[in-house]
N, CA, C, O and CB atoms as a CASP TS submission, in Angstrom:
PFRMAT TS
TARGET T0000
AUTHOR 0000-0000-0000
METHOD Language model
MODEL 1
PARENT N/A
ATOM      1  N   VAL     1     -22.196 -12.371   4.563  1.00  0.00           N
ATOM      2  CA  VAL     1     -20.945 -11.945   5.208  1.00  0.00           C
ATOM      3  C   VAL     1     -21.285 -11.144   6.459  1.00  0.00           C
ATOM      4  O   VAL     1     -22.073 -10.199   6.415  1.00  0.00           O
ATOM      5  CB  VAL     1     -20.059 -11.096   4.229  1.00  0.00           C
ATOM      6  N   SER     2     -20.679 -11.537   7.569  1.00  0.00           N
ATOM      7  CA  SER     2     -20.950 -10.831   8.822  1.00  0.00           C
ATOM      8  C   SER     2     -20.297  -9.453   8.807  1.00  0.00           C
ATOM      9  O   SER     2     -19.365  -9.197   8.045  1.00  0.00           O
ATOM     10  CB  SER     2     -20.444 -11.648  10.028  1.00  0.00           C
ATOM     11  N   GLU     3     -20.804  -8.579   9.659  1.00  0.00           N
ATOM     12  CA  GLU     3     -20.296  -7.206   9.703  1.00  0.00           C
ATOM     13  C   GLU     3     -18.814  -7.186  10.083  1.00  0.00           C
ATOM     14  O   GLU     3     -18.037  -6.400   9.542  1.00  0.00           O
ATOM     15  CB  GLU     3     -21.112  -6.363  10.702  1.00  0.00           C
ATOM     16  N   ALA     4     -18.433  -8.056  11.017  1.00  0.00           N
ATOM     17  CA  ALA     4     -17.043  -8.070  11.486  1.00  0.00           C
ATOM     18  C   ALA     4     -16.080  -8.435  10.363  1.00  0.00           C
ATOM     19  O   ALA     4     -15.039  -7.799  10.199  1.00  0.00           O
ATOM     20  CB  ALA     4     -16.883  -9.054  12.649  1.00  0.00           C
ATOM     21  N   SER     5     -16.431  -9.463   9.588  1.00  0.00           N
ATOM     22  CA  SER     5     -15.507  -9.862   8.521  1.00  0.00           C
ATOM     23  C   SER     5     -15.516  -8.858   7.376  1.00  0.00           C
ATOM     24  O   SER     5     -14.530  -8.734   6.650  1.00  0.00           O
ATOM     25  CB  SER     5     -15.868 -11.254   7.996  1.00  0.00           C
ATOM     26  N   LYS     6     -16.625  -8.141   7.210  1.00  0.00           N
ATOM     27  CA  LYS     6     -16.674  -7.086   6.186  1.00  0.00           C
ATOM     28  C   LYS     6     -15.714  -5.957   6.571  1.00  0.00           C
ATOM     29  O   LYS     6     -14.962  -5.454   5.737  1.00  0.00           O
ATOM     30  CB  LYS     6     -18.131  -6.535   6.019  1.00  0.00           C
ATOM     31  N   ILE     7     -15.754  -5.570   7.849  1.00  0.00           N
ATOM     32  CA  ILE     7     -14.857  -4.524   8.345  1.00  0.00           C
ATOM     33  C   ILE     7     -13.408  -4.988   8.210  1.00  0.00           C
ATOM     34  O   ILE     7     -12.536  -4.217   7.810  1.00  0.00           O
ATOM     35  CB  ILE     7     -15.182  -4.170   9.826  1.00  0.00           C
ATOM     36  N   HIS     8     -13.162  -6.254   8.546  1.00  0.00           N
ATOM     37  CA  HIS     8     -11.811  -6.799   8.453  1.00  0.00           C
ATOM     38  C   HIS     8     -11.306  -6.733   7.013  1.00  0.00           C
ATOM     39  O   HIS     8     -10.156  -6.362   6.774  1.00  0.00           O
ATOM     40  CB  HIS     8     -11.779  -8.251   8.965  1.00  0.00           C
ATOM     41  N   ALA     9     -12.157  -7.088   6.062  1.00  0.00           N
ATOM     42  CA  ALA     9     -11.770  -7.063   4.651  1.00  0.00           C
ATOM     43  C   ALA     9     -11.458  -5.641   4.206  1.00  0.00           C
ATOM     44  O   ALA     9     -10.513  -5.421   3.448  1.00  0.00           O
ATOM     45  CB  ALA     9     -12.882  -7.662   3.774  1.00  0.00           C
ATOM     46  N   GLU    10     -12.242  -4.678   4.670  1.00  0.00           N
ATOM     47  CA  GLU    10     -11.997  -3.284   4.300  1.00  0.00           C
ATOM     48  C   GLU    10     -10.666  -2.800   4.860  1.00  0.00           C
ATOM     49  O   GLU    10      -9.943  -2.057   4.197  1.00  0.00           O
ATOM     50  CB  GLU    10     -13.138  -2.387   4.800  1.00  0.00           C
ATOM     51  N   GLN    11     -10.342  -3.221   6.080  1.00  0.00           N
ATOM     52  CA  GLN    11      -9.059  -2.838   6.670  1.00  0.00           C
ATOM     53  C   GLN    11      -7.909  -3.425   5.862  1.00  0.00           C
ATOM     54  O   GLN    11      -6.897  -2.762   5.636  1.00  0.00           O
ATOM     55  CB  GLN    11      -8.974  -3.303   8.138  1.00  0.00           C
ATOM     56  N   LYS    12      -8.070  -4.677   5.429  1.00  0.00           N
ATOM     57  CA  LYS    12      -7.018  -5.312   4.628  1.00  0.00           C
ATOM     58  C   LYS    12      -6.830  -4.565   3.309  1.00  0.00           C
ATOM     59  O   LYS    12      -5.698  -4.354   2.873  1.00  0.00           O
ATOM     60  CB  LYS    12      -7.360  -6.797   4.358  1.00  0.00           C
ATOM     61  N   GLU    13      -7.928  -4.166   2.674  1.00  0.00           N
ATOM     62  CA  GLU    13      -7.830  -3.418   1.419  1.00  0.00           C
ATOM     63  C   GLU    13      -7.104  -2.100   1.638  1.00  0.00           C
ATOM     64  O   GLU    13      -6.269  -1.700   0.827  1.00  0.00           O
ATOM     65  CB  GLU    13      -9.227  -3.162   0.829  1.00  0.00           C
ATOM     66  N   GLU    14      -7.424  -1.431   2.733  1.00  0.00           N
ATOM     67  CA  GLU    14      -6.782  -0.153   3.040  1.00  0.00           C
ATOM     68  C   GLU    14      -5.284  -0.363   3.255  1.00  0.00           C
ATOM     69  O   GLU    14      -4.470   0.417   2.760  1.00  0.00           O
ATOM     70  CB  GLU    14      -7.425   0.497   4.293  1.00  0.00           C
ATOM     71  N   GLU    15      -4.918  -1.419   3.996  1.00  0.00           N
ATOM     72  CA  GLU    15      -3.500  -1.711   4.222  1.00  0.00           C
ATOM     73  C   GLU    15      -2.791  -1.970   2.902  1.00  0.00           C
ATOM     74  O   GLU    15      -1.666  -1.513   2.697  1.00  0.00           O
ATOM     75  CB  GLU    15      -3.337  -2.920   5.157  1.00  0.00           C
ATOM     76  N   ALA    16      -3.444  -2.701   2.009  1.00  0.00           N
ATOM     77  CA  ALA    16      -2.839  -3.009   0.714  1.00  0.00           C
ATOM     78  C   ALA    16      -2.600  -1.732  -0.083  1.00  0.00           C
ATOM     79  O   ALA    16      -1.566  -1.586  -0.735  1.00  0.00           O
ATOM     80  CB  ALA    16      -3.733  -3.974  -0.085  1.00  0.00           C
ATOM     81  N   ARG    17      -3.560  -0.804  -0.029  1.00  0.00           N
ATOM     82  CA  ARG    17      -3.394   0.467  -0.748  1.00  0.00           C
ATOM     83  C   ARG    17      -2.220   1.253  -0.181  1.00  0.00           C
ATOM     84  O   ARG    17      -1.414   1.800  -0.934  1.00  0.00           O
ATOM     85  CB  ARG    17      -4.682   1.311  -0.670  1.00  0.00           C
ATOM     86  N   VAL    18      -2.122   1.311   1.131  1.00  0.00           N
ATOM     87  CA  VAL    18      -1.028   2.050   1.764  1.00  0.00           C
ATOM     88  C   VAL    18       0.312   1.429   1.389  1.00  0.00           C
ATOM     89  O   VAL    18       1.277   2.136   1.100  1.00  0.00           O
ATOM     90  CB  VAL    18      -1.199   2.071   3.301  1.00  0.00           C
ATOM     91  N   LEU    19       0.360   0.086   1.397  1.00  0.00           N
ATOM     92  CA  LEU    19       1.598  -0.596   1.024  1.00  0.00           C
ATOM     93  C   LEU    19       1.980  -0.289  -0.416  1.00  0.00           C
ATOM     94  O   LEU    19       3.149  -0.042  -0.711  1.00  0.00           O
ATOM     95  CB  LEU    19       1.454  -2.105   1.217  1.00  0.00           C
ATOM     96  N   GLU    20       1.000  -0.303  -1.312  1.00  0.00           N
ATOM     97  CA  GLU    20       1.282  -0.009  -2.718  1.00  0.00           C
ATOM     98  C   GLU    20       1.868   1.388  -2.864  1.00  0.00           C
ATOM     99  O   GLU    20       2.817   1.593  -3.621  1.00  0.00           O
ATOM    100  CB  GLU    20       0.004  -0.141  -3.567  1.00  0.00           C
ATOM    101  N   GLN    21       1.302   2.352  -2.137  1.00  0.00           N
ATOM    102  CA  GLN    21       1.812   3.718  -2.210  1.00  0.00           C
ATOM    103  C   GLN    21       3.245   3.777  -1.696  1.00  0.00           C
ATOM    104  O   GLN    21       4.080   4.472  -2.274  1.00  0.00           O
ATOM    105  CB  GLN    21       0.916   4.677  -1.405  1.00  0.00           C
ATOM    106  N   SER    22       3.541   3.054  -0.615  1.00  0.00           N
ATOM    107  CA  SER    22       4.883   3.045  -0.052  1.00  0.00           C
ATOM    108  C   SER    22       5.874   2.475  -1.054  1.00  0.00           C
ATOM    109  O   SER    22       6.974   3.001  -1.224  1.00  0.00           O
ATOM    110  CB  SER    22       4.918   2.240   1.250  1.00  0.00           C
ATOM    111  N   VAL    23       5.473   1.387  -1.719  1.00  0.00           N
ATOM    112  CA  VAL    23       6.349   0.765  -2.716  1.00  0.00           C
ATOM    113  C   VAL    23       6.619   1.733  -3.860  1.00  0.00           C
ATOM    114  O   VAL    23       7.755   1.858  -4.316  1.00  0.00           O
ATOM    115  CB  VAL    23       5.723  -0.538  -3.256  1.00  0.00           C
ATOM    116  N   GLU    24       5.579   2.415  -4.323  1.00  0.00           N
ATOM    117  CA  GLU    24       5.757   3.366  -5.421  1.00  0.00           C
ATOM    118  C   GLU    24       6.696   4.496  -5.009  1.00  0.00           C
ATOM    119  O   GLU    24       7.533   4.926  -5.803  1.00  0.00           O
ATOM    120  CB  GLU    24       4.399   3.939  -5.863  1.00  0.00           C
ATOM    121  N   GLU    25       6.564   4.978  -3.777  1.00  0.00           N
ATOM    122  CA  GLU    25       7.439   6.049  -3.305  1.00  0.00           C
ATOM    123  C   GLU    25       8.876   5.557  -3.209  1.00  0.00           C
ATOM    124  O   GLU    25       9.810   6.283  -3.549  1.00  0.00           O
ATOM    125  CB  GLU    25       6.964   6.577  -1.941  1.00  0.00           C
ATOM    126  N   LEU    26       9.053   4.311  -2.740  1.00  0.00           N
ATOM    127  CA  LEU    26      10.397   3.738  -2.657  1.00  0.00           C
ATOM    128  C   LEU    26      11.021   3.622  -4.039  1.00  0.00           C
ATOM    129  O   LEU    26      12.186   3.970  -4.231  1.00  0.00           O
ATOM    130  CB  LEU    26      10.355   2.364  -1.981  1.00  0.00           C
ATOM    131  N   GLU    27      10.246   3.134  -5.001  1.00  0.00           N
ATOM    132  CA  GLU    27      10.765   2.994  -6.363  1.00  0.00           C
ATOM    133  C   GLU    27      11.165   4.353  -6.919  1.00  0.00           C
ATOM    134  O   GLU    27      12.188   4.481  -7.591  1.00  0.00           O
ATOM    135  CB  GLU    27       9.720   2.328  -7.280  1.00  0.00           C
ATOM    136  N   HIS    28      10.360   5.358  -6.638  1.00  0.00           N
ATOM    137  CA  HIS    28      10.654   6.711  -7.103  1.00  0.00           C
ATOM    138  C   HIS    28      11.965   7.198  -6.492  1.00  0.00           C
ATOM    139  O   HIS    28      12.801   7.778  -7.185  1.00  0.00           O
ATOM    140  CB  HIS    28       9.499   7.676  -6.747  1.00  0.00           C
ATOM    141  N   THR    29      12.140   6.960  -5.187  1.00  0.00           N
ATOM    142  CA  THR    29      13.363   7.372  -4.500  1.00  0.00           C
ATOM    143  C   THR    29      14.571   6.663  -5.089  1.00  0.00           C
ATOM    144  O   THR    29      15.607   7.284  -5.325  1.00  0.00           O
ATOM    145  CB  THR    29      13.262   7.087  -2.996  1.00  0.00           C
ATOM    146  N   ILE    30      14.439   5.356  -5.326  1.00  0.00           N
ATOM    147  CA  ILE    30      15.540   4.571  -5.897  1.00  0.00           C
ATOM    148  C   ILE    30      15.896   5.098  -7.280  1.00  0.00           C
ATOM    149  O   ILE    30      17.074   5.238  -7.608  1.00  0.00           O
ATOM    150  CB  ILE    30      15.165   3.073  -5.974  1.00  0.00           C
ATOM    151  N   ASN    31      14.891   5.386  -8.085  1.00  0.00           N
ATOM    152  CA  ASN    31      15.148   5.919  -9.427  1.00  0.00           C
ATOM    153  C   ASN    31      15.920   7.230  -9.350  1.00  0.00           C
ATOM    154  O   ASN    31      16.852   7.450 -10.124  1.00  0.00           O
ATOM    155  CB  ASN    31      13.828   6.129 -10.187  1.00  0.00           C
ATOM    156  N   MET    32      15.540   8.093  -8.429  1.00  0.00           N
ATOM    157  CA  MET    32      16.224   9.380  -8.285  1.00  0.00           C
ATOM    158  C   MET    32      17.668   9.171  -7.860  1.00  0.00           C
ATOM    159  O   MET    32      18.568   9.856  -8.348  1.00  0.00           O
ATOM    160  CB  MET    32      15.495  10.272  -7.266  1.00  0.00           C
ATOM    161  N   LEU    33      17.894   8.222  -6.948  1.00  0.00           N
ATOM    162  CA  LEU    33      19.256   7.955  -6.488  1.00  0.00           C
ATOM    163  C   LEU    33      20.105   7.378  -7.616  1.00  0.00           C
ATOM    164  O   LEU    33      21.285   7.704  -7.743  1.00  0.00           O
ATOM    165  CB  LEU    33      19.241   6.992  -5.292  1.00  0.00           C
ATOM    166  N   GLU    34      19.497   6.518  -8.436  1.00  0.00           N
ATOM    167  CA  GLU    34      20.255   5.873  -9.507  1.00  0.00           C
ATOM    168  C   GLU    34      20.638   6.855 -10.611  1.00  0.00           C
ATOM    169  O   GLU    34      21.667   6.680 -11.266  1.00  0.00           O
ATOM    170  CB  GLU    34      19.450   4.728 -10.096  1.00  0.00           C
ATOM    171  N   THR    35      19.820   7.885 -10.823  1.00  0.00           N
ATOM    172  CA  THR    35      20.102   8.805 -11.925  1.00  0.00           C
ATOM    173  C   THR    35      21.136   9.850 -11.537  1.00  0.00           C
ATOM    174  O   THR    35      21.624  10.576 -12.403  1.00  0.00           O
ATOM    175  CB  THR    35      18.825   9.490 -12.378  1.00  0.00           C
ATOM    176  N   LYS    36      21.481   9.947 -10.262  1.00  0.00           N
ATOM    177  CA  LYS    36      22.479  10.936  -9.834  1.00  0.00           C
ATOM    178  C   LYS    36      23.878  10.517 -10.279  1.00  0.00           C
ATOM    179  O   LYS    36      24.849  11.224 -10.011  1.00  0.00           O
ATOM    180  CB  LYS    36      22.441  11.118  -8.300  1.00  0.00           C
TER
END
């Protein structure tokens, strides 16, 4: 695996982690709104 594609893969993994966190925060917000 070339260095460039390794870096690219790491960036994709990081983006996926950030997206997962955003989704979890959204779900948490929705749950709070629904329980009011």
